[in-house]
N, C-alpha and C positions, 0 to 999 in steps of 0.2 A: 299430499294437498291438492286438493280437487282442482281440475283444471278449469277456468274459466271460460265462459262461453261468451262471443261478442257481444250479446244483451247485457249480461254483468259488467263487462268492461267499459261500457258505453254508460251504463246507468252510474258507476262508480265515477267517471269521468265528470258526467253531470252534475253530480254531488258535490264534488270537488269546483265545479265553477260556481254553481249556487254561494257555496261557503265561501270563496273568493268575494262575491258581492256582500254577502252579510257580515263579513270580517270588517267592512268599511263602516259600518254602524257603532257609534262610541260605546253604546249599551253592551254590545255583543261582547263576552270573555272567551266564549269557548263554540265551537261547532262539530258535532260528532255524529257520524255515519252509525245505524245502528239497525235493529230487526234482521229480517231474513235475508237482507244481503251481507250481512257480515258473517252469519251463523249457517253460511252453506246450505241452505234449505229454500233460497231463491228460486221463482220461476217466471216466465216470462209475462207473468198477471201481476208480479211483484211489484209494490212501488217502493218510492226511497223515502225511507224515515230518517228527517234529520233531527237532531236535538240542539237547541241554542238555549245555550245558557247565558244569563243576562244578569248583571249588575243592579240595574233598573230597567223598568219596563220599556219596551220598543213602542213607540207610536203607532197607532192601527194604522192611520193615515200614511204614514212612511211603508209598511209593510203593505198595504194595497196598492199604493204605486209600484211597488216593485214586482208585486205579482201580476197585475193586470197588463204590465209591459210586456209579459212572457206567457200568459197563460191563454187557453181556448175556454177555460170554464173554473170558477174559482170559488171555494168559501171561506172568507177571510174573518179571523177572531171568533171561532167555533170553540167555547169556553164549557162544554160539557162534560168533559173528563179533564184534560189538560187544556191550556191555552194554547191553541193553533191554528194553523193556516192549511189548507188542502187546495191543490191546483191539478191540471194538466198541462203538460208543456206544448205548447203552439206547435214546436217546431217537430218533437219526436211522438206526442200523445202519452209521454211516461208520466204516471200519477206520482205527485210529490207532496208529503204529509211534514208538516214541520211544526215541530212541538217547542213551546218555549217554556223554559225552568228558570227559575230565579237560582242562582248561586247558593245562597244560604239553606233555602228550602232542601235542595238535594243534599246537602251535607248534614242536613237534620234527619231526613231520611235516611241515608247510610248509617250513621251514628245510631239511630233508634234499633236497627237491625243488627248492625256490627258491635256495637259497644254495650248497648243496653238490653242487646236480645229480646228485644220484644215482638211478639209474634202478630199475626193477623188471623182472619177467617180468610184463609186462601189467600194464594199469591205473596204471602211475606218476604221472599226473597226475589221478588222479580226486578225492582228498581237495581238491586245489588248486581243482578245476572246484567242489565241493561248496561250498566258502567262498568262491569267488567270487559263486556265483549265490544262494545262500541269503538268505533276506529275513528280515532281524532283526526279533524279535517283542519282545526284552528285550534290555536290555545294561546290566547296574548299574552300572560306571563307565566303559562306554566303550569295554571291553578288547577285544569282538567287531569294532566296529566298525573299530578300528585294526588287528587283525589282517588284516580285509578290505582296508584301505587299503594295509597291506603287499603282501599276494597280490595288488593291482592292478598289475601290473607287465608289458611287453610279455615274451613267451613268450623264457627264455633259449635262445639257439642251442647253448651248450655241452650243457644238459639235452636238446635234441633230439637232437643228437650221441650221446649217451650211450645215450639209449633207441633209436636205430636200434642202435648197436654192441650192445647187449644181446641186442635180440631181433631184428633182422633175420636173423642167421646162422643162429639157430634154425628157422627157417621152413623152408629146405631146403638150407642150404650145410654144414651141420656134418654130422659123423660121425654125430651122435646126434639130428640134426633131428626136428622134427616130422614132417616128410614122411617121412622115412625109418621110423618110430615108425608112422605111419598103415599105411603100405604094407606094414610087417611084422605088424602085426595083421590086417590085412584077408588077408594070405598064410594065416594061422592061422585064419581064419574068426572071428575073436574081434572080434564087432561091439560090444561093451562098451569094448575097448580103442580101438577105431577112432573111437568117438563120444568118449571121454575125451581122446583126443590130437588130435581136431579142435577141441575145446574150448580146449584149450592152444594150438593154432596160432592161432587165430582172436584169441586173447586177446593175443598177442604181435602178431598182423596188425594190431590196430587201434590198438594202443599206437603202432607205428611210423606207420599213417596219420593220426592224428591230430599227433603229433609232426612229421610232414614238413609237416603244414600249420600247424604252430606255433599249435596250438589246444589246450588242456586237454582230456584225456577225460572223457567225461560220465558213464562209468559203463556197467554190464552191460545196461540196459535199452534198447529201441528205437535200438541201435546204427545201424541201416542209415538210419533216419529222420535222426538227427544226422549220421551221415557225408555223406549225400547234401546237406546245408547245407553241407558244406566247399569251400572256393576250388576244391582238385583233388581229384576223385573219380574213381576208375579206371571207365572205361566198362565195362559188362557186368558188373559185380561182382554186382549181386543174382542175375543168371541163373547167373553161376559157382556161388553159393553154393547157390543152388536145385538146382544139379546136383550140386554136392558131397554134399548131404545125401541126395539119392536114392541116389547111388552108396554111401554109406557104409551104408546100410539094407541092400545088397545084397553087402556085402564085395567090389565088385567094382574089382579092382586097376586095370586100366587105365583106366577112368573116372576113378578117384580120383587116380592119377598125372596125367591130362592137367587136371584142375581145379585141382588144386594147382598146377602149373606156370603155367598161366595166370593164376591170384590172384597168383602171386609175381611172374609177368612184369609185369602191369600196375602192381605196387609198385615195380618196377624202372625202369619207364619216368617214373614221379613222383618216385623219389628221385634220378633223374639230373637232374630239371627243378630239383629244388629244393637240390643241391648237397650233399645232407647223407650 
């Protein structure tokens, strides 16, 4: 087990202090600490990711009053991705990111993946990973602990196959594959489109990579760091990605084509071994 540095210990203490305040709100069923603080990859710049599970919506005015009493800067009710509040603690300057999730919604998302084996274009199992790895700070009636218990199952092979089926073909085989789109954009010298499609390519690539290893997807940050810990990690991937990004900046069709082909080939070898 990794030894915690003082900043990590202080961050966890702060997370627990905030959770004790949030648990006083009747709408809140559970509070969990997630993100890099619980996956052993946090650094001094890492924020505190808190997931607040609610039966009904917490009034924005209530959240704002709580945050403004303790922050030096805040953004309340950011609904671009998930409903959330972000602020920096006045006492320490530590960044806090709170995301609010309806209990029934997360139950449905976990069932969609683990029961119905429905895949997405990229990040299929990220919420599953989040529930599995999050640390329970408050659980009013044991609901979140039970959800974590239900989520603690072997990786369903039908789910892995569904992820590969949806994502793999789009890498290079399909008529509208990401590879074709990237090379088409490079031919037009459209660097923005090249990078946009590379992001989509990598989202599907890593979804397949983690599925082939039968490991839940850890999310968009530090993906190479997490991927290197997999049982099967394509050799040369780090160099291939560096070359890919360099070629993307130049819209170099020849190098882009070679890099993308090499990346997919490494995945082909691994998939043949996994029989997916």
